[in-house]
N, C-alpha and C positions, 0 to 999 in steps of 0.2 A: 417185220416184213409185211408186204402187202400195201404199203403206203403210197407207192408210186408205180406207174405202169411201165414194165419193161419185160423184154424177153431175152433170155440168154440162150444162144445157140451153141451147143457143145459139139466140137469137131469129132471126126471119126477116129482120132488118135487115142481117145479115151476108151479103154476096154469096156465092152458091153457085157456085164456079168449077170444080167437078168434073162431068164429063158423067155424068149419072145415067140418061139414057134408054137403052133397049135398043140403040140405034144408037150404039155407042161407037166411038172411033177404033181403028185397027189397033194403035197402040202401047199403048193402054189394054188391049186385048184380050190382049196378051202378058202383062200383069201382073194378069190376072183369073182367078179360079177360080170354077167353077160356071157356071150358065146365065145368059146375058146378060139374059134377061127375067125373072129371079127377082124376086119382089115387093119384097124388101128388099136394100139394099146395105150391106155393112160394109167400111169403108176403114180400113186400118192405116197409120199413119205410123211408120216404124221404122228402126233402125240395126242392121246385122249384128253390131256390136260391143257392143250394149247387153244387159246381164244380164237386165233385166226383159223385154226383147223375146224373149230366148231362153226365158225362163220361159213366156211366152205360147205360143211355138212348140211347146214340148215338152208343156205341161200342158193348155192351154186350146184351142189350135187343133185338135187331133185331134178333140175332142168337138164343136166348132162344125162342123167339116167333116162329121162323120158324121151329126149330127142335122139340119143345116140346108143345107149347101152341096151335099152329094151327093144330097139329096132335092129339090133345086130350089127351096128356100125362100129362100135367101140367095145372093147373089154376093159374092165377096170380092175386094177390090182392094188391092194392095200399093203403097204409095208410100214414096219414100226420104226419110229425115230424118237425114242424116249430122250428127253433133254438132259436127264440126270442119270448117273450110273446106278442109282437106287431111288426108291421112293414111289410116288403114286403113278408116274408115267410108266415105269417099268411094271408095276403091279397090274395096272389096267391092261397093258399089252399082254401080260401073262394070262389074265382072266379071259381075254378074248380067245387066245389060243387054246386055253384049257377047255373053254366051251366048244371050240372047233373040234376037239378030240371026240366030242359027243355029237357032232353034226350041227352045232348051233353057233358057228363063228359069227355070221352076219347078224343074227338075232342079238347076240351079246354086244357086238360092235355098235349097233344102232342104239341099244339101251345105254351103253356107256356114254356115248355122245349126248344122249338126251338128258343126261344129268348136269350138263353145263359146267363140267369140271369139278363138281362136288363128289369126289370119289373116295371110297375107303373100303375096307374089308367087308363091312356090313352091307354095303351096296352090292359088291360082287356076289355075296351069298344070297342076297334078296333076289337078284336077277337070275342067279343059278336055280333058285327054287321056282321062280316064275316060269322058267324054261323047262322045268321038270328034269333037270340034270341029276345024275347020280351024284349026290352031294359029297359022299365020302371020296369018290374018285376025283371030283373037282377040287376038293381040299388038298388031296395028295398032290395033285398036279400043281396047285398054287404054291405048295411049300417045298417041293423037291427041286425046283429050278431047272426043270428039263428043257424049258424053252429059252432060258436066259442067253445062251450063246447065240442062238438063231436070231433073237431080237437084236442083239448088238451087231450081228453081221448085217442086218438090214440098215442099221444106222451107219455102219462103216461104208456100205454101198452108197448111201446118200452122200456121205462125205466125198466119195470118189467122183460123184457127179458135180461136186462143188457146193452142195447144200450144207449150211451150218446152222440152220434154224428151220422151224416148221411153220406151215407145211411147204413142201417142195414137190413139184410134179414133173414127170417126164412123159412126153408124147413121142411115139415111134411107130413105125409100121410093125405089125405083128409078125409077119413071115420073113422079114429080112433084117439084117443088122444095119445100123446106121452107117453111112458113108460120108466122105467129104462133100460129095455132091448133095446128099440129103442127110444131114446130121440129125441126131435126136434134138428135140426141142425141150428146153428146160424152162419151166415157169416157176420162179422162186417166190411164191406167196399166194395168198387167197385172193386172186384177182377176179374180177367180174366174169360172169358166164360168157359174155360177148367175146372176151379174149380167148377163152378155151374154144368157143365155137369157131372163131376165125381160123385158128391153127388146125383144129380137127377137120374143118371143111377143106382147108388147103391140102392136107394129107390125103383126104378122100378123093379130091379132084385129081391130084397128081397120080393117084393110083389107077385111075381110069384111062390115063393117056397111053 
């Protein structure tokens, strides 16, 4: 994915299963950056072992964060899309969520991507130690599978949007559900910052009318 420039616009007939109002759940808040009431929401479906996901994280995300998230225009939500039913992608997603139980979701998320896909149990433990997590609690969380169902629910949600690879992104107004007149916008790949900016600016401009 990400080899050619295209936008898929998904019509309002597809059920919107992601909470988009400002009143999000606590678990969603853990995986959200920016202000909860930002006018536009950007959702990423991603895998910590995906090369194009890493490209987005390194090249595009910092610019989106600086221009839109830190300025209160966009809230960013991360959702898991492990490409396998077991293995490193699932383990890494679990590690991030287990760190989130101790208030360090984004710190672990960023460290996992900084590894460039070279991930294993020793890496998770090393980052947990660096973040001063309760190691015993972290290890229990990693081994008991408490987040596995929720992780696969994220992947199923991505499939419902039509994504079958990573990364995939959804842009939508935060406070309202998509309609046929203004459907959600799906960006199926790690496209350049300019494409994200064009669609975000369009949603922001339409919201002022």
